C-alpha positions as CSV (number, residue, x, y, z in Angstrom):
1,M,164.5,-91.2,-163.7
2,T,164.1,-91.9,-160.1
3,V,165.1,-89.4,-157.8
4,V,166.0,-90.5,-154.3
5,T,165.5,-88.1,-151.4
6,S,166.7,-88.5,-147.9
7,P,164.0,-88.3,-144.9
8,A,163.4,-84.9,-143.4
9,A,165.5,-84.3,-140.5
10,Q,163.9,-83.9,-137.1
11,V,164.6,-81.5,-134.0
12,L,164.1,-82.2,-130.4
13,P,162.0,-79.8,-128.5
14,E,164.2,-77.3,-126.6
15,G,162.7,-78.3,-123.5
16,E,163.7,-81.9,-124.0
17,A,167.1,-80.8,-125.3
18,G,167.7,-78.8,-122.3
19,T,166.8,-81.4,-119.9
20,Y,169.1,-84.2,-121.6
21,A,172.0,-81.9,-122.0
22,E,171.9,-81.4,-118.2
23,W,171.9,-85.0,-117.5
24,F,174.8,-85.6,-120.0
25,A,176.7,-82.6,-118.6
26,C,176.4,-84.0,-115.0
27,L,178.0,-87.1,-116.1
28,A,180.9,-85.3,-118.0
29,E,183.2,-86.0,-115.0
30,P,184.8,-89.7,-114.6
31,T,184.6,-89.9,-110.9
32,R,181.0,-88.8,-110.9
33,V,180.5,-91.7,-113.4
34,R,182.1,-94.1,-111.1
35,L,180.3,-92.8,-108.2
36,L,177.0,-93.4,-109.9
37,H,178.0,-96.7,-111.0
38,A,178.9,-97.6,-107.3
39,V,175.5,-96.2,-106.0
40,A,173.6,-98.3,-108.5
41,T,175.3,-101.6,-107.8
42,A,174.6,-101.2,-104.1
43,P,171.5,-102.8,-102.9
44,G,169.9,-100.8,-100.4
45,G,172.3,-98.0,-100.9
46,I,175.8,-96.7,-99.6
47,T,176.8,-94.1,-97.3
48,V,178.8,-91.4,-98.3
49,G,181.7,-92.5,-96.0
50,A,181.7,-95.9,-97.7
51,L,181.8,-94.2,-101.3
52,T,184.7,-91.9,-100.0
53,E,186.7,-95.2,-99.0
54,L,185.6,-97.3,-101.9
55,L,186.6,-94.5,-104.6
56,G,189.7,-93.2,-102.6
57,I,188.6,-89.6,-102.8
58,S,188.1,-87.0,-100.1
59,Q,184.7,-86.8,-98.3
60,S,184.6,-83.2,-99.2
61,T,184.9,-84.2,-102.9
62,C,182.5,-87.0,-102.6
63,S,179.7,-85.1,-101.1
64,H,180.3,-82.5,-103.9
65,H,179.8,-85.1,-106.7
66,V,176.8,-86.7,-104.7
67,R,175.0,-83.1,-104.5
68,K,175.5,-82.7,-108.3
69,L,173.9,-86.2,-109.0
70,A,171.1,-85.5,-106.5
71,D,170.4,-82.1,-108.2
72,V,169.5,-83.7,-111.6
73,G,167.8,-86.6,-109.8
74,F,170.2,-89.4,-110.6
75,V,170.5,-90.1,-106.9
76,R,168.5,-89.7,-103.7
77,V,170.1,-88.9,-100.3
78,R,168.7,-89.5,-96.8
79,K,169.9,-89.2,-93.3
80,E,170.3,-92.2,-91.2
81,G,171.5,-90.9,-87.7
82,T,174.7,-89.1,-88.6
83,A,175.3,-90.8,-92.0
84,S,174.1,-89.9,-95.5
85,V,173.0,-92.8,-97.3
86,V,172.7,-92.4,-101.2
87,T,170.5,-94.4,-103.1
88,I,169.8,-94.8,-107.0
89,N,166.8,-93.0,-108.2
90,A,165.3,-95.9,-110.1
91,A,163.5,-93.7,-112.6
92,C,166.8,-92.8,-114.2
93,C,167.4,-96.5,-115.0
94,S,165.2,-96.2,-117.8
95,G,165.2,-92.3,-118.1
96,L,169.0,-92.1,-119.1
97,P,168.7,-94.8,-121.7
98,H,165.6,-93.2,-123.1
99,A,167.3,-90.0,-123.4
100,A,170.1,-91.5,-125.4
101,D,167.4,-93.2,-127.9
102,A,165.9,-90.0,-128.3
103,V,169.0,-88.0,-128.9
104,M,170.0,-90.8,-131.5
105,G,166.9,-90.8,-133.4
106,L,165.8,-94.3,-132.2
107,L,162.3,-93.0,-131.0
108,A,161.7,-91.2,-134.1
109,P,159.0,-92.7,-136.5
110,R,160.8,-95.4,-138.3
111,P,160.3,-96.5,-142.0
112,C,157.5,-98.6,-142.8
113,C,159.4,-101.0,-145.2
114,P,161.7,-101.3,-148.4
115,E,160.5,-99.4,-151.3
116,D,162.9,-100.9,-153.8
117,V,161.0,-104.2,-154.3
118,P,161.7,-106.2,-157.7
119,A,158.9,-106.0,-160.2
120,D,159.4,-109.7,-161.2
121,V,158.7,-110.8,-157.5
122,T,155.2,-112.0,-156.7
123,V,154.3,-112.5,-152.9
124,R,150.9,-114.3,-152.1
125,A,149.5,-116.2,-149.3
126,L,151.1,-119.9,-148.7
127,G,149.0,-122.4,-150.4
128,D,148.9,-126.2,-149.6
129,D,151.0,-127.0,-152.6
130,D,153.8,-124.7,-151.4
131,W,154.9,-126.7,-148.3
132,P,157.5,-128.9,-150.0
133,S,159.1,-125.7,-151.2
134,V,158.8,-124.0,-148.0
135,R,160.4,-126.9,-146.1
136,R,163.2,-127.1,-148.8
137,I,164.1,-123.5,-148.5
138,Y,164.0,-123.8,-144.7
139,G,166.6,-126.6,-144.8
140,E,168.9,-124.1,-147.4
141,G,168.6,-121.6,-144.7
142,M,169.6,-123.9,-142.0
143,A,172.8,-125.2,-143.9
144,T,174.0,-121.4,-143.9
145,G,174.7,-122.0,-140.0
146,I,173.5,-118.5,-139.2
147,A,169.9,-118.7,-139.8
148,T,168.4,-120.9,-137.0
149,F,168.9,-123.0,-133.9
150,E,167.0,-125.8,-135.5
151,T,169.2,-128.7,-136.9
152,T,166.4,-130.6,-138.7
153,V,163.7,-129.0,-140.8
154,P,160.2,-129.1,-138.7
155,S,157.3,-131.1,-140.2
156,R,154.6,-129.5,-142.0
157,A,152.4,-130.1,-139.0
158,V,154.7,-128.4,-136.8
159,L,154.9,-125.5,-138.8
160,D,151.2,-125.5,-139.7
161,A,150.2,-125.5,-135.8
162,K,152.5,-122.7,-134.8
163,W,152.3,-120.2,-137.7
164,L,149.5,-117.6,-137.6
165,P,146.9,-118.0,-140.1
166,G,146.8,-115.1,-142.4
167,H,150.5,-114.4,-141.9
168,R,152.1,-116.9,-144.0
169,W,153.6,-115.7,-147.4
170,V,155.6,-117.2,-150.3
171,A,157.4,-115.2,-152.8
172,E,157.5,-116.4,-156.4
173,V,159.9,-115.8,-159.5
174,D,158.3,-117.1,-162.9
175,G,156.1,-119.4,-161.0
176,T,158.8,-120.8,-158.8
177,V,158.7,-120.4,-154.9
178,V,161.9,-118.7,-154.0
179,G,160.9,-117.7,-150.4
180,W,158.9,-117.6,-147.5
181,A,157.9,-115.5,-144.4
182,A,155.8,-116.3,-141.5
183,A,154.8,-114.9,-137.9
184,T,154.3,-116.8,-134.8
185,P,152.6,-115.8,-131.7
186,T,155.0,-115.1,-128.7
187,S,152.6,-116.1,-126.2
188,A,149.1,-117.7,-125.5
189,R,148.2,-114.9,-123.2
190,D,145.4,-112.5,-124.3
191,C,147.3,-109.5,-123.3
192,Y,150.1,-110.3,-126.0
193,S,147.5,-111.3,-128.8
194,G,149.2,-108.5,-130.9
195,V,153.0,-109.5,-130.5
196,A,154.5,-112.0,-133.2
197,E,157.8,-113.3,-133.6
198,T,158.8,-113.1,-137.4
199,S,160.8,-115.4,-139.9
200,I,162.0,-115.0,-143.5
201,Y,163.9,-117.4,-145.5
202,V,165.1,-117.2,-149.0
203,A,166.2,-119.8,-151.3
204,E,169.9,-120.3,-152.1
205,G,170.6,-119.0,-155.5
206,H,168.0,-116.4,-155.2
207,R,169.7,-114.3,-152.4
208,G,170.8,-110.7,-152.7
209,R,168.2,-109.8,-155.5
210,G,165.4,-108.5,-153.3
211,I,163.2,-111.4,-152.4
212,G,163.7,-110.6,-148.6
213,K,162.5,-107.2,-149.4
214,A,159.3,-108.2,-151.1
215,L,158.7,-110.6,-148.3
216,I,159.2,-108.2,-145.4
217,R,157.2,-105.5,-147.1
218,K,154.3,-107.8,-147.3
219,Q,154.9,-109.2,-143.9
220,V,154.9,-105.8,-142.0
221,T,152.1,-104.1,-144.0
222,A,149.8,-107.2,-143.4
223,A,150.6,-107.1,-139.9
224,D,149.8,-103.4,-139.4
225,E,146.5,-103.9,-141.1
226,A,145.7,-106.9,-138.9
227,G,146.3,-104.9,-136.0
228,L,149.6,-106.7,-134.5
229,W,151.2,-103.9,-132.6
230,T,154.7,-105.6,-132.0
231,L,156.8,-107.7,-134.4
232,E,159.8,-109.3,-133.1
233,T,162.8,-111.5,-134.2
234,S,166.1,-112.7,-133.0
235,I,168.9,-112.9,-135.7
236,F,172.5,-114.3,-135.4
237,P,175.1,-111.2,-135.4
238,E,176.8,-112.7,-138.1
239,N,173.7,-112.6,-140.4
240,R,174.4,-108.9,-141.5
241,A,172.1,-109.3,-144.5
242,S,169.0,-110.3,-142.2
243,L,169.7,-107.5,-139.8
244,A,170.1,-104.6,-142.6
245,L,166.8,-106.1,-144.2
246,H,164.8,-105.9,-140.8
247,H,166.2,-102.5,-139.8
248,A,165.2,-101.4,-143.4
249,A,161.6,-102.4,-142.4
250,G,161.3,-100.3,-139.4
251,Y,162.8,-102.9,-136.7
252,R,165.2,-101.4,-134.0
253,T,167.8,-103.4,-132.2
254,V,166.7,-104.1,-128.8
255,G,169.9,-105.7,-127.5
256,I,172.2,-108.6,-127.6
257,R,171.2,-112.0,-125.8
258,E,174.4,-113.6,-125.0
259,R,175.1,-117.3,-125.2
260,I,171.1,-117.6,-125.5
261,A,171.2,-121.1,-126.9
262,Q,173.1,-123.8,-128.5
263,R,173.5,-125.2,-131.9
264,N,175.4,-128.4,-132.4
265,G,177.0,-127.9,-129.0
266,E,178.0,-124.2,-129.4
267,W,176.7,-121.3,-127.7
268,H,175.4,-118.4,-129.7
269,D,174.3,-115.0,-129.3
270,T,171.4,-113.4,-130.9
271,V,170.4,-109.8,-131.8
272,L,166.9,-109.0,-130.6
273,L,165.1,-106.8,-132.9
274,E,161.6,-105.2,-132.6
275,R,159.1,-103.4,-134.7
276,R,156.1,-101.3,-133.5
277,N,152.9,-100.7,-135.4
278,N,153.1,-96.9,-136.0
279,L,149.6,-97.0,-135.3
280,G,149.8,-98.7,-131.9
């Protein structure tokens, strides 16, 4: 019998919770949110008088909301002659999203990788004889229309030149290659030597049975052992199976890159995901 347990819940430290609650409470007023947005989108700042006119509120009301925002550090206020100029506190541009991520658990330690890997799947290093299967499976993924922007399968030479040695894997079932995974450097600069873009493809007819789980488990554990500190990947929003697979392996969604590239003349968005080595 297999017993499945849920991960232990975590609790924010009281100090952090209090700070975040103060920030969110400050923004629990629509006029204040509109005011903060106006300040954030005003290069160089904006006077209280201009804010009053822009928002259609009285000067006393505007000044009250500005003080509330200044008290928690969202804005700065300086005098220029008789005018009060309000500027955004640049630190809140990262601090507020950080607070939301912390509260929603996105900064908590993430899972390593899927545990329920099929016993009949073997993942091993890619060998010279595997290239025809790898390119065939690449083409099968390409045919779905939601796997890659490529429209022709890259040659062995192209793939061999860009994939990191030691991070090329194939999955086998009964001696047949049914999937592959690879990692590509994101930059030639030394400072990004531990950052790689990952890819995983599963053969048509073998999807949905855990091949991807076996591949991604090997991929991320090998990357951790090798000292790669960040793995990233871009996935079409329609490719929900791939999104779920990567989330299960500790990737988090960084954001949506809108109309990032064209495929067959049509613009597509991608979801940018990232996984950090817990030791990094």
